[in-house]
All heavy atoms as a GROMACS GRO file, in nm:
protein
  591
    1MET      N    1   1.743   0.369  -3.377
    1MET     CA    2   1.683   0.474  -3.299
    1MET      C    3   1.558   0.420  -3.224
    1MET      O    4   1.536   0.462  -3.113
    1MET     CB    5   1.638   0.591  -3.388
    1MET     CG    6   1.755   0.674  -3.439
    1MET     SD    7   1.837   0.754  -3.302
    1MET     CE    8   1.833   0.919  -3.360
    2GLU      N    9   1.482   0.337  -3.292
    2GLU     CA   10   1.361   0.285  -3.224
    2GLU      C   11   1.401   0.200  -3.107
    2GLU      O   12   1.329   0.201  -3.004
    2GLU     CB   13   1.279   0.202  -3.327
    2GLU     CG   14   1.209   0.284  -3.434
    2GLU     CD   15   1.107   0.379  -3.377
    2GLU    OE1   16   1.050   0.353  -3.268
    2GLU    OE2   17   1.083   0.483  -3.441
    3GLN      N   18   1.512   0.129  -3.114
    3GLN     CA   19   1.556   0.049  -3.000
    3GLN      C   20   1.599   0.138  -2.884
    3GLN      O   21   1.574   0.106  -2.767
    3GLN     CB   22   1.676  -0.038  -3.041
    3GLN     CG   23   1.638  -0.156  -3.127
    3GLN     CD   24   1.760  -0.237  -3.164
    3GLN    OE1   25   1.873  -0.183  -3.177
    3GLN    NE2   26   1.738  -0.368  -3.186
    4ILE      N   27   1.658   0.250  -2.913
    4ILE     CA   28   1.700   0.344  -2.811
    4ILE      C   29   1.574   0.405  -2.745
    4ILE      O   30   1.564   0.415  -2.623
    4ILE     CB   31   1.785   0.457  -2.867
    4ILE    CG1   32   1.923   0.396  -2.916
    4ILE    CG2   33   1.807   0.569  -2.767
    4ILE    CD1   34   2.004   0.495  -2.997
    5ILE      N   35   1.472   0.440  -2.826
    5ILE     CA   36   1.349   0.492  -2.772
    5ILE      C   37   1.282   0.389  -2.680
    5ILE      O   38   1.234   0.422  -2.574
    5ILE     CB   39   1.256   0.538  -2.881
    5ILE    CG1   40   1.312   0.664  -2.951
    5ILE    CG2   41   1.113   0.567  -2.830
    5ILE    CD1   42   1.245   0.709  -3.074
    6ALA      N   43   1.281   0.264  -2.726
    6ALA     CA   44   1.222   0.157  -2.645
    6ALA      C   45   1.298   0.138  -2.514
    6ALA      O   46   1.237   0.120  -2.408
    6ALA     CB   47   1.224   0.026  -2.723
    7MET      N   48   1.432   0.151  -2.521
    7MET     CA   49   1.510   0.138  -2.396
    7MET      C   50   1.478   0.252  -2.299
    7MET      O   51   1.465   0.230  -2.182
    7MET     CB   52   1.660   0.143  -2.431
    7MET     CG   53   1.752   0.128  -2.312
    7MET     SD   54   1.927   0.155  -2.353
    7MET     CE   55   1.923   0.325  -2.401
    8ILE      N   56   1.468   0.374  -2.353
    8ILE     CA   57   1.433   0.490  -2.271
    8ILE      C   58   1.294   0.467  -2.205
    8ILE      O   59   1.279   0.493  -2.086
    8ILE     CB   60   1.437   0.621  -2.352
    8ILE    CG1   61   1.584   0.655  -2.389
    8ILE    CG2   62   1.370   0.734  -2.276
    8ILE    CD1   63   1.597   0.771  -2.489
    9GLU      N   64   1.200   0.420  -2.284
    9GLU     CA   65   1.064   0.397  -2.230
    9GLU      C   66   1.068   0.287  -2.120
    9GLU      O   67   1.002   0.301  -2.018
    9GLU     CB   68   0.969   0.363  -2.339
    9GLU     CG   69   0.937   0.479  -2.429
    9GLU     CD   70   0.855   0.446  -2.551
    9GLU    OE1   71   0.851   0.327  -2.590
    9GLU    OE2   72   0.795   0.540  -2.606
   10ARG      N   73   1.147   0.184  -2.139
   10ARG     CA   74   1.160   0.077  -2.040
   10ARG      C   75   1.225   0.131  -1.913
   10ARG      O   76   1.177   0.107  -1.802
   10ARG     CB   77   1.244  -0.037  -2.096
   10ARG     CG   78   1.251  -0.155  -2.007
   10ARG     CD   79   1.323  -0.277  -2.074
   10ARG     NE   80   1.453  -0.242  -2.136
   10ARG     CZ   81   1.471  -0.234  -2.268
   10ARG    NH1   82   1.374  -0.258  -2.352
   10ARG    NH2   83   1.591  -0.202  -2.312
   11ASN      N   84   1.327   0.211  -1.927
   11ASN     CA   85   1.393   0.274  -1.808
   11ASN      C   86   1.296   0.363  -1.735
   11ASN      O   87   1.291   0.365  -1.610
   11ASN     CB   88   1.519   0.349  -1.850
   11ASN     CG   89   1.630   0.260  -1.894
   11ASN    OD1   90   1.636   0.145  -1.857
   11ASN    ND2   91   1.718   0.313  -1.974
   12HIS      N   92   1.214   0.436  -1.810
   12HIS     CA   93   1.115   0.529  -1.751
   12HIS      C   94   1.014   0.445  -1.668
   12HIS      O   95   0.983   0.479  -1.557
   12HIS     CB   96   1.046   0.605  -1.858
   12HIS     CG   97   0.946   0.703  -1.804
   12HIS    ND1   98   0.812   0.665  -1.786
   12HIS    CD2   99   0.956   0.830  -1.760
   12HIS    CE1  100   0.746   0.769  -1.736
   12HIS    NE2  101   0.831   0.872  -1.722
   13ARG      N  102   0.969   0.337  -1.725
   13ARG     CA  103   0.874   0.251  -1.649
   13ARG      C  104   0.930   0.198  -1.522
   13ARG      O  105   0.868   0.194  -1.417
   13ARG     CB  106   0.822   0.138  -1.740
   13ARG     CG  107   0.715   0.171  -1.836
   13ARG     CD  108   0.653   0.049  -1.900
   13ARG     NE  109   0.751  -0.036  -1.964
   13ARG     CZ  110   0.797  -0.026  -2.088
   13ARG    NH1  111   0.757   0.076  -2.165
   13ARG    NH2  112   0.888  -0.108  -2.139
   14GLU      N  113   1.054   0.152  -1.532
   14GLU     CA  114   1.123   0.097  -1.414
   14GLU      C  115   1.143   0.201  -1.307
   14GLU      O  116   1.125   0.177  -1.190
   14GLU     CB  117   1.259   0.036  -1.455
   14GLU     CG  118   1.239  -0.091  -1.538
   14GLU     CD  119   1.366  -0.151  -1.591
   14GLU    OE1  120   1.477  -0.097  -1.560
   14GLU    OE2  121   1.359  -0.246  -1.666
   15LEU      N  122   1.179   0.322  -1.347
   15LEU     CA  123   1.199   0.432  -1.251
   15LEU      C  124   1.064   0.470  -1.188
   15LEU      O  125   1.063   0.508  -1.072
   15LEU     CB  126   1.266   0.553  -1.318
   15LEU     CG  127   1.416   0.538  -1.342
   15LEU    CD1  128   1.469   0.661  -1.412
   15LEU    CD2  129   1.491   0.516  -1.210
   16THR      N  130   0.957   0.463  -1.263
   16THR     CA  131   0.827   0.490  -1.206
   16THR      C  132   0.796   0.394  -1.093
   16THR      O  133   0.745   0.432  -0.990
   16THR     CB  134   0.719   0.484  -1.314
   16THR    OG1  135   0.749   0.584  -1.416
   16THR    CG2  136   0.578   0.518  -1.259
   17GLY      N  137   0.835   0.268  -1.114
   17GLY     CA  138   0.822   0.169  -1.004
   17GLY      C  139   0.910   0.201  -0.888
   17GLY      O  140   0.866   0.179  -0.774
   18VAL      N  141   1.026   0.255  -0.908
   18VAL     CA  142   1.114   0.295  -0.800
   18VAL      C  143   1.050   0.406  -0.721
   18VAL      O  144   1.052   0.408  -0.597
   18VAL     CB  145   1.252   0.339  -0.856
   18VAL    CG1  146   1.336   0.404  -0.745
   18VAL    CG2  147   1.323   0.219  -0.915
   19ILE      N  148   0.986   0.502  -0.789
   19ILE     CA  149   0.919   0.611  -0.718
   19ILE      C  150   0.808   0.559  -0.630
   19ILE      O  151   0.801   0.599  -0.513
   19ILE     CB  152   0.859   0.711  -0.822
   19ILE    CG1  153   0.971   0.786  -0.895
   19ILE    CG2  154   0.764   0.812  -0.752
   19ILE    CD1  155   0.920   0.866  -1.018
   20ASP      N  156   0.732   0.463  -0.680
   20ASP     CA  157   0.628   0.402  -0.596
   20ASP      C  158   0.687   0.333  -0.478
   20ASP      O  159   0.634   0.342  -0.366
   20ASP     CB  160   0.543   0.302  -0.680
   20ASP     CG  161   0.461   0.373  -0.788
   20ASP    OD1  162   0.433   0.496  -0.772
   20ASP    OD2  163   0.421   0.303  -0.883
   21GLY      N  164   0.797   0.262  -0.497
   21GLY     CA  165   0.865   0.193  -0.385
   21GLY      C  166   0.917   0.291  -0.280
   21GLY      O  167   0.900   0.267  -0.159
   22ILE      N  168   0.977   0.398  -0.327
   22ILE     CA  169   1.029   0.500  -0.230
   22ILE      C  170   0.911   0.556  -0.150
   22ILE      O  171   0.919   0.573  -0.030
   22ILE     CB  172   1.104   0.610  -0.305
   22ILE    CG1  173   1.238   0.555  -0.361
   22ILE    CG2  174   1.133   0.727  -0.211
   22ILE    CD1  175   1.308   0.653  -0.450
   23ARG      N  176   0.801   0.590  -0.217
   23ARG     CA  177   0.684   0.647  -0.155
   23ARG      C  178   0.630   0.551  -0.049
   23ARG      O  179   0.602   0.590   0.067
   23ARG     CB  180   0.578   0.681  -0.256
   23ARG     CG  181   0.458   0.753  -0.197
   23ARG     CD  182   0.354   0.789  -0.301
   23ARG     NE  183   0.410   0.889  -0.395
   23ARG     CZ  184   0.427   0.871  -0.524
   23ARG    NH1  185   0.396   0.756  -0.582
   23ARG    NH2  186   0.477   0.964  -0.600
   24ASN      N  187   0.616   0.423  -0.085
   24ASN     CA  188   0.564   0.322   0.009
   24ASN      C  189   0.655   0.302   0.130
   24ASN      O  190   0.610   0.296   0.242
   24ASN     CB  191   0.537   0.190  -0.062
   24ASN     CG  192   0.423   0.197  -0.159
   24ASN    OD1  193   0.336   0.286  -0.148
   24ASN    ND2  194   0.423   0.111  -0.257
   25ASN      N  195   0.785   0.290   0.100
   25ASN     CA  196   0.882   0.272   0.209
   25ASN      C  197   0.888   0.396   0.298
   25ASN      O  198   0.904   0.383   0.420
   25ASN     CB  199   1.020   0.242   0.147
   25ASN     CG  200   1.030   0.106   0.086
   25ASN    OD1  201   0.951   0.016   0.117
   25ASN    ND2  202   1.126   0.087   0.001
   26HIS      N  203   0.876   0.511   0.239
   26HIS     CA  204   0.880   0.636   0.313
   26HIS      C  205   0.765   0.641   0.414
   26HIS      O  206   0.780   0.668   0.531
   26HIS     CB  207   0.872   0.755   0.217
   26HIS     CG  208   0.882   0.888   0.283
   26HIS    ND1  209   0.839   1.003   0.221
   26HIS    CD2  210   0.919   0.929   0.408
   26HIS    CE1  211   0.852   1.105   0.300
   26HIS    NE2  212   0.901   1.062   0.413
   27ALA      N  213   0.644   0.608   0.366
   27ALA     CA  214   0.526   0.607   0.452
   27ALA      C  215   0.540   0.506   0.563
   27ALA      O  216   0.515   0.533   0.679
   27ALA     CB  217   0.402   0.579   0.368
   28TRP      N  218   0.591   0.388   0.530
   28TRP     CA  219   0.609   0.278   0.627
   28TRP      C  220   0.714   0.324   0.731
   28TRP      O  221   0.698   0.306   0.854
   28TRP     CB  222   0.654   0.149   0.559
   28TRP     CG  223   0.684   0.041   0.654
   28TRP    CD1  224   0.597  -0.042   0.717
   28TRP    CD2  225   0.816   0.003   0.700
   28TRP    NE1  226   0.662  -0.130   0.802
   28TRP    CE2  227   0.796  -0.106   0.788
   28TRP    CE3  228   0.942   0.051   0.675
   28TRP    CZ2  229   0.905  -0.163   0.855
   28TRP    CZ3  230   1.048  -0.014   0.739
   28TRP    CH2  231   1.031  -0.119   0.824
   29LEU      N  232   0.826   0.379   0.682
   29LEU     CA  233   0.932   0.420   0.774
   29LEU      C  234   0.887   0.528   0.870
   29LEU      O  235   0.917   0.524   0.988
   29LEU     CB  236   1.050   0.469   0.689
   29LEU     CG  237   1.178   0.504   0.767
   29LEU    CD1  238   1.229   0.384   0.847
   29LEU    CD2  239   1.284   0.550   0.669
   30MET      N  240   0.810   0.626   0.818
   30MET     CA  241   0.760   0.732   0.905
   30MET      C  242   0.666   0.676   1.011
   30MET      O  243   0.660   0.725   1.125
   30MET     CB  244   0.696   0.842   0.822
   30MET     CG  245   0.790   0.914   0.726
   30MET     SD  246   0.940   0.976   0.808
   30MET     CE  247   0.876   1.115   0.892
   31THR      N  248   0.590   0.574   0.977
   31THR     CA  249   0.500   0.511   1.075
   31THR      C  250   0.581   0.437   1.180
   31THR      O  251   0.552   0.450   1.301
   31THR     CB  252   0.406   0.410   1.001
   31THR    OG1  253   0.330   0.484   0.906
   31THR    CG2  254   0.314   0.342   1.100
   32VAL      N  255   0.681   0.364   1.140
   32VAL     CA  256   0.764   0.288   1.233
   32VAL      C  257   0.838   0.385   1.327
   32VAL      O  258   0.852   0.357   1.444
   32VAL     CB  259   0.861   0.199   1.157
   32VAL    CG1  260   0.969   0.138   1.250
   32VAL    CG2  261   0.790   0.088   1.082
   33LEU      N  262   0.887   0.496   1.274
   33LEU     CA  263   0.963   0.590   1.352
   33LEU      C  264   0.877   0.697   1.422
   33LEU      O  265   0.932   0.793   1.473
   33LEU     CB  266   1.067   0.662   1.263
   33LEU     CG  267   1.176   0.573   1.205
   33LEU    CD1  268   1.262   0.656   1.105
   33LEU    CD2  269   1.259   0.509   1.310
   34ALA      N  270   0.750   0.677   1.429
   34ALA     CA  271   0.656   0.777   1.482
   34ALA      C  272   0.694   0.826   1.618
   34ALA      O  273   0.678   0.947   1.648
   34ALA     CB  274   0.514   0.721   1.482
   35GLY      N  275   0.757   0.746   1.698
   35GLY     CA  276   0.794   0.790   1.834
   35GLY      C  277   0.938   0.842   1.845
   35GLY      O  278   0.982   0.878   1.952
   36ALA      N  279   1.008   0.845   1.733
   36ALA     CA  280   1.148   0.887   1.736
   36ALA      C  281   1.158   1.041   1.756
   36ALA      O  282   1.061   1.113   1.753
   36ALA     CB  283   1.214   0.846   1.604
   37SER      N  284   1.281   1.085   1.766
   37SER     CA  285   1.301   1.227   1.788
   37SER      C  286   1.261   1.310   1.668
   37SER      O  287   1.275   1.261   1.553
   37SER     CB  288   1.450   1.254   1.821
   37SER     OG  289   1.527   1.254   1.700
   38PRO      N  290   1.205   1.426   1.689
   38PRO     CA  291   1.162   1.512   1.577
   38PRO      C  292   1.274   1.545   1.479
   38PRO      O  293   1.250   1.548   1.361
   38PRO     CB  294   1.108   1.636   1.648
   38PRO     CG  295   1.071   1.592   1.784
   38PRO     CD  296   1.168   1.484   1.819
   39THR      N  297   1.394   1.558   1.531
   39THR     CA  298   1.508   1.590   1.444
   39THR      C  299   1.535   1.475   1.345
   39THR      O  300   1.560   1.497   1.228
   39THR     CB  301   1.636   1.619   1.530
   39THR    OG1  302   1.608   1.727   1.617
   39THR    CG2  303   1.752   1.655   1.439
   40LEU      N  304   1.533   1.350   1.398
   40LEU     CA  305   1.554   1.236   1.313
   40LEU      C  306   1.445   1.224   1.214
   40LEU      O  307   1.470   1.199   1.094
   40LEU     CB  308   1.561   1.108   1.398
   40LEU     CG  309   1.572   0.980   1.318
   40LEU    CD1  310   1.708   0.972   1.245
   40LEU    CD2  311   1.556   0.860   1.408
   41LEU      N  312   1.315   1.244   1.255
   41LEU     CA  313   1.204   1.236   1.166
   41LEU      C  314   1.218   1.336   1.050
   41LEU      O  315   1.194   1.307   0.931
   41LEU     CB  316   1.074   1.256   1.237
   41LEU     CG  317   1.031   1.140   1.328
   41LEU    CD1  318   0.909   1.177   1.408
   41LEU    CD2  319   1.006   1.016   1.248
   42GLN      N  320   1.258   1.460   1.086
   42GLN     CA  321   1.273   1.562   0.982
   42GLN      C  322   1.383   1.524   0.882
   42GLN      O  323   1.365   1.543   0.763
   42GLN     CB  324   1.311   1.696   1.046
   42GLN     CG  325   1.193   1.781   1.085
   42GLN     CD  326   1.240   1.917   1.129
   42GLN    OE1  327   1.335   1.931   1.210
   42GLN    NE2  328   1.172   2.019   1.091
   43ARG      N  329   1.495   1.474   0.934
   43ARG     CA  330   1.606   1.437   0.846
   43ARG      C  331   1.565   1.323   0.755
   43ARG      O  332   1.590   1.329   0.633
   43ARG     CB  333   1.725   1.394   0.932
   43ARG     CG  334   1.848   1.383   0.849
   43ARG     CD  335   1.976   1.361   0.932
   43ARG     NE  336   1.965   1.412   1.072
   43ARG     CZ  337   2.002   1.342   1.178
   43ARG    NH1  338   2.049   1.219   1.166
   43ARG    NH2  339   1.989   1.393   1.297
   44ILE      N  340   1.505   1.218   0.808
   44ILE     CA  341   1.462   1.102   0.730
   44ILE      C  342   1.355   1.149   0.627
   44ILE      O  343   1.360   1.110   0.511
   44ILE     CB  344   1.403   0.993   0.816
   44ILE    CG1  345   1.513   0.933   0.908
   44ILE    CG2  346   1.342   0.880   0.732
   44ILE    CD1  347   1.627   0.866   0.839
   45ASN      N  348   1.260   1.227   0.669
   45ASN     CA  349   1.158   1.277   0.576
   45ASN      C  350   1.216   1.357   0.461
   45ASN      O  351   1.183   1.337   0.345
   45ASN     CB  352   1.057   1.364   0.655
   45ASN     CG  353   0.940   1.408   0.568
   45ASN    OD1  354   0.881   1.320   0.502
   45ASN    ND2  355   0.906   1.534   0.573
   46GLY      N  356   1.311   1.447   0.496
   46GLY     CA  357   1.375   1.526   0.393
   46GLY      C  358   1.456   1.441   0.292
   46GLY      O  359   1.454   1.466   0.176
   47GLN      N  360   1.531   1.348   0.348
   47GLN     CA  361   1.616   1.264   0.259
   47GLN      C  362   1.527   1.175   0.171
   47GLN      O  363   1.556   1.160   0.051
   47GLN     CB  364   1.709   1.179   0.344
   47GLN     CG  365   1.816   1.263   0.413
   47GLN     CD  366   1.892   1.187   0.519
   47GLN    OE1  367   1.844   1.090   0.575
   47GLN    NE2  368   2.013   1.238   0.548
   48SER      N  369   1.422   1.118   0.225
   48SER     CA  370   1.334   1.034   0.142
   48SER      C  371   1.263   1.120   0.034
   48SER      O  372   1.252   1.076  -0.082
   48SER     CB  373   1.225   0.966   0.229
   48SER     OG  374   1.288   0.873   0.317
   49SER      N  375   1.219   1.236   0.074
   49SER     CA  376   1.154   1.324  -0.025
   49SER      C  377   1.254   1.367  -0.135
   49SER      O  378   1.220   1.369  -0.253
   49SER     CB  379   1.101   1.448   0.046
   49SER     OG  380   0.998   1.414   0.136
   50ALA      N  381   1.377   1.395  -0.098
   50ALA     CA  382   1.479   1.435  -0.194
   50ALA      C  383   1.512   1.317  -0.287
   50ALA      O  384   1.527   1.338  -0.409
   50ALA     CB  385   1.604   1.486  -0.123
   51ALA      N  386   1.514   1.198  -0.236
   51ALA     CA  387   1.543   1.082  -0.319
   51ALA      C  388   1.431   1.064  -0.424
   51ALA      O  389   1.459   1.039  -0.543
   51ALA     CB  390   1.560   0.956  -0.234
   52ARG      N  391   1.310   1.076  -0.379
   52ARG     CA  392   1.194   1.061  -0.467
   52ARG      C  393   1.196   1.171  -0.572
   52ARG      O  394   1.175   1.142  -0.691
   52ARG     CB  395   1.063   1.058  -0.389
   52ARG     CG  396   0.943   1.027  -0.476
   52ARG     CD  397   0.817   1.016  -0.394
   52ARG     NE  398   0.778   1.144  -0.337
   52ARG     CZ  399   0.769   1.170  -0.205
   52ARG    NH1  400   0.800   1.077  -0.119
   52ARG    NH2  401   0.734   1.288  -0.166
   53ALA      N  402   1.225   1.292  -0.532
   53ALA     CA  403   1.227   1.404  -0.627
   53ALA      C  404   1.341   1.385  -0.731
   53ALA      O  405   1.321   1.416  -0.850
   53ALA     CB  406   1.252   1.537  -0.552
   54ALA      N  407   1.452   1.329  -0.692
   54ALA     CA  408   1.560   1.303  -0.784
   54ALA      C  409   1.519   1.202  -0.890
   54ALA      O  410   1.549   1.215  -1.010
   54ALA     CB  411   1.688   1.257  -0.712
   55VAL      N  412   1.454   1.096  -0.846
   55VAL     CA  413   1.407   0.992  -0.944
   55VAL      C  414   1.300   1.049  -1.031
   55VAL      O  415   1.295   1.020  -1.153
   55VAL     CB  416   1.361   0.866  -0.870
   55VAL    CG1  417   1.306   0.762  -0.965
   55VAL    CG2  418   1.472   0.805  -0.787
   56GLU      N  419   1.209   1.132  -0.977
   56GLU     CA  420   1.106   1.196  -1.061
   56GLU      C  421   1.172   1.286  -1.168
   56GLU      O  422   1.130   1.290  -1.282
   56GLU     CB  423   1.011   1.276  -0.973
   56GLU     CG  424   0.919   1.189  -0.892
   56GLU     CD  425   0.842   1.264  -0.784
   56GLU    OE1  426   0.875   1.382  -0.755
   56GLU    OE2  427   0.742   1.210  -0.734
   57GLU      N  428   1.279   1.355  -1.129
   57GLU     CA  429   1.349   1.439  -1.225
   57GLU      C  430   1.414   1.356  -1.334
   57GLU      O  431   1.412   1.392  -1.452
   57GLU     CB  432   1.460   1.520  -1.152
   57GLU     CG  433   1.544   1.607  -1.244
   57GLU     CD  434   1.473   1.723  -1.307
   57GLU    OE1  435   1.359   1.757  -1.266
   57GLU    OE2  436   1.524   1.776  -1.404
   58ALA      N  437   1.468   1.239  -1.296
   58ALA     CA  438   1.527   1.147  -1.398
   58ALA      C  439   1.416   1.101  -1.493
   58ALA      O  440   1.441   1.091  -1.616
   58ALA     CB  441   1.588   1.025  -1.325
   59CYS      N  442   1.294   1.076  -1.443
   59CYS     CA  443   1.186   1.037  -1.532
   59CYS      C  444   1.152   1.146  -1.629
   59CYS      O  445   1.129   1.122  -1.749
   59CYS     CB  446   1.064   1.001  -1.450
   59CYS     SG  447   1.071   0.841  -1.369
   60THR      N  448   1.147   1.270  -1.582
   60THR     CA  449   1.121   1.382  -1.669
   60THR      C  450   1.226   1.396  -1.778
   60THR      O  451   1.194   1.412  -1.895
   60THR     CB  452   1.114   1.513  -1.586
   60THR    OG1  453   1.009   1.502  -1.489
   60THR    CG2  454   1.092   1.635  -1.673
   61LEU      N  455   1.354   1.381  -1.739
   61LEU     CA  456   1.460   1.390  -1.838
   61LEU      C  457   1.455   1.278  -1.939
   61LEU      O  458   1.480   1.300  -2.061
   61LEU     CB  459   1.596   1.393  -1.768
   61LEU     CG  460   1.619   1.516  -1.683
   61LEU    CD1  461   1.748   1.500  -1.598
   61LEU    CD2  462   1.630   1.642  -1.764
   62LEU      N  463   1.415   1.158  -1.895
   62LEU     CA  464   1.401   1.047  -1.990
   62LEU      C  465   1.286   1.073  -2.092
   62LEU      O  466   1.301   1.050  -2.211
   62LEU     CB  467   1.377   0.917  -1.915
   62LEU     CG  468   1.496   0.853  -1.850
   62LEU    CD1  469   1.452   0.737  -1.761
   62LEU    CD2  470   1.595   0.809  -1.954
   63ARG      N  471   1.176   1.126  -2.041
   63ARG     CA  472   1.066   1.163  -2.131
   63ARG      C  473   1.108   1.268  -2.235
   63ARG      O  474   1.075   1.256  -2.355
   63ARG     CB  475   0.945   1.212  -2.052
   63ARG     CG  476   0.859   1.101  -1.991
   63ARG     CD  477   0.724   1.156  -1.941
   63ARG     NE  478   0.733   1.268  -1.858
   63ARG     CZ  479   0.746   1.266  -1.725
   63ARG    NH1  480   0.751   1.149  -1.662
   63ARG    NH2  481   0.753   1.377  -1.650
   64LEU      N  482   1.181   1.366  -2.190
   64LEU     CA  483   1.229   1.468  -2.277
   64LEU      C  484   1.325   1.415  -2.386
   64LEU      O  485   1.319   1.450  -2.503
   64LEU     CB  486   1.298   1.583  -2.201
   64LEU     CG  487   1.208   1.672  -2.118
   64LEU    CD1  488   1.295   1.763  -2.031
   64LEU    CD2  489   1.113   1.749  -2.203
   65SER      N  490   1.413   1.323  -2.342
   65SER     CA  491   1.503   1.260  -2.436
   65SER      C  492   1.427   1.179  -2.541
   65SER      O  493   1.454   1.184  -2.660
   65SER     CB  494   1.596   1.161  -2.363
   65SER     OG  495   1.684   1.235  -2.277
   66ARG      N  496   1.328   1.104  -2.496
   66ARG     CA  497   1.242   1.027  -2.585
   66ARG      C  498   1.174   1.118  -2.687
   66ARG      O  499   1.173   1.094  -2.807
   66ARG     CB  500   1.139   0.944  -2.509
   66ARG     CG  501   1.051   0.862  -2.600
   66ARG     CD  502   0.922   0.826  -2.534
   66ARG     NE  503   0.849   0.947  -2.497
   66ARG     CZ  504   0.761   0.954  -2.396
   66ARG    NH1  505   0.732   0.850  -2.325
   66ARG    NH2  506   0.700   1.068  -2.373
   67ASP      N  507   1.115   1.223  -2.636
   67ASP     CA  508   1.045   1.317  -2.726
   67ASP      C  509   1.138   1.383  -2.820
   67ASP      O  510   1.102   1.399  -2.942
   67ASP     CB  511   0.973   1.426  -2.641
   67ASP     CG  512   0.860   1.370  -2.557
   67ASP    OD1  513   0.818   1.250  -2.579
   67ASP    OD2  514   0.816   1.442  -2.465
   68ASN      N  515   1.259   1.416  -2.783
   68ASN     CA  516   1.355   1.477  -2.874
   68ASN      C  517   1.396   1.376  -2.979
   68ASN      O  518   1.412   1.411  -3.099
   68ASN     CB  519   1.481   1.527  -2.797
   68ASN     CG  520   1.450   1.654  -2.721
   68ASN    OD1  521   1.371   1.737  -2.763
   68ASN    ND2  522   1.516   1.671  -2.609
   69LEU      N  523   1.420   1.251  -2.943
   69LEU     CA  524   1.455   1.149  -3.040
   69LEU      C  525   1.341   1.124  -3.141
   69LEU      O  526   1.364   1.115  -3.263
   69LEU     CB  527   1.489   1.017  -2.974
   69LEU     CG  528   1.627   1.012  -2.907
   69LEU    CD1  529   1.644   0.885  -2.824
   69LEU    CD2  530   1.736   1.023  -3.012
   70ARG      N  531   1.216   1.121  -3.092
   70ARG     CA  532   1.104   1.105  -3.184
   70ARG      C  533   1.093   1.226  -3.279
   70ARG      O  534   1.064   1.207  -3.397
   70ARG     CB  535   0.974   1.089  -3.107
   70ARG     CG  536   0.961   0.952  -3.046
   70ARG     CD  537   0.826   0.930  -2.984
   70ARG     NE  538   0.808   0.795  -2.944
   70ARG     CZ  539   0.730   0.753  -2.847
   70ARG    NH1  540   0.659   0.840  -2.784
   70ARG    NH2  541   0.720   0.626  -2.818
   71GLY      N  542   1.114   1.345  -3.224
   71GLY     CA  543   1.113   1.462  -3.310
   71GLY      C  544   1.225   1.459  -3.418
   71GLY      O  545   1.199   1.492  -3.533
   72TYR      N  546   1.336   1.412  -3.376
   72TYR     CA  547   1.448   1.401  -3.474
   72TYR      C  548   1.411   1.295  -3.582
   72TYR      O  549   1.438   1.320  -3.702
   72TYR     CB  550   1.574   1.353  -3.401
   72TYR     CG  551   1.688   1.321  -3.494
   72TYR    CD1  552   1.754   1.426  -3.562
   72TYR    CD2  553   1.727   1.192  -3.514
   72TYR    CE1  554   1.860   1.391  -3.650
   72TYR    CE2  555   1.832   1.160  -3.600
   72TYR     CZ  556   1.896   1.261  -3.670
   72TYR     OH  557   1.999   1.229  -3.754
   73LEU      N  558   1.355   1.182  -3.543
   73LEU     CA  559   1.317   1.082  -3.640
   73LEU      C  560   1.218   1.134  -3.740
   73LEU      O  561   1.219   1.095  -3.858
   73LEU     CB  562   1.260   0.959  -3.567
   73LEU     CG  563   1.360   0.864  -3.505
   73LEU    CD1  564   1.288   0.750  -3.431
   73LEU    CD2  565   1.454   0.808  -3.609
   74ARG      N  566   1.128   1.223  -3.700
   74ARG     CA  567   1.030   1.278  -3.794
   74ARG      C  568   1.097   1.370  -3.897
   74ARG      O  569   1.041   1.389  -4.006
   74ARG     CB  570   0.922   1.354  -3.716
   74ARG     CG  571   0.820   1.266  -3.647
   74ARG     CD  572   0.698   1.343  -3.599
   74ARG     NE  573   0.733   1.433  -3.487
   74ARG     CZ  574   0.731   1.402  -3.358
   74ARG    NH1  575   0.698   1.282  -3.320
   74ARG    NH2  576   0.761   1.491  -3.271
   75THR      N  577   1.211   1.423  -3.866
   75THR     CA  578   1.277   1.514  -3.955
   75THR      C  579   1.371   1.448  -4.059
   75THR      O  580   1.409   1.512  -4.155
   75THR     CB  581   1.360   1.620  -3.883
   75THR    OG1  582   1.472   1.556  -3.814
   75THR    CG2  583   1.275   1.702  -3.784
   76ILE      N  584   1.402   1.319  -4.032
   76ILE     CA  585   1.491   1.252  -4.128
   76ILE      C  586   1.416   1.162  -4.223
   76ILE      O  587   1.305   1.124  -4.206
   76ILE     CB  588   1.605   1.175  -4.058
   76ILE    CG1  589   1.548   1.071  -3.960
   76ILE    CG2  590   1.693   1.271  -3.983
   76ILE    CD1  591   1.653   0.980  -3.895
   0.00000   0.00000   0.00000
């Protein structure tokens, strides 16, 4: 169980790095596309934001899984 918890924590850390990467790339992309059509900018902005939100949700679910496993370990 401790190995599983460690794996979950490692995955969480890696996904946190992915969130930072998405955020940085999103900002850079919006700067590069500053003169593009508003429709394209809206679409790209929405898709990048949705991708970041999905990874953030995965991080939340991993934390909940870890907490549930730790709670289970305390009961046995």
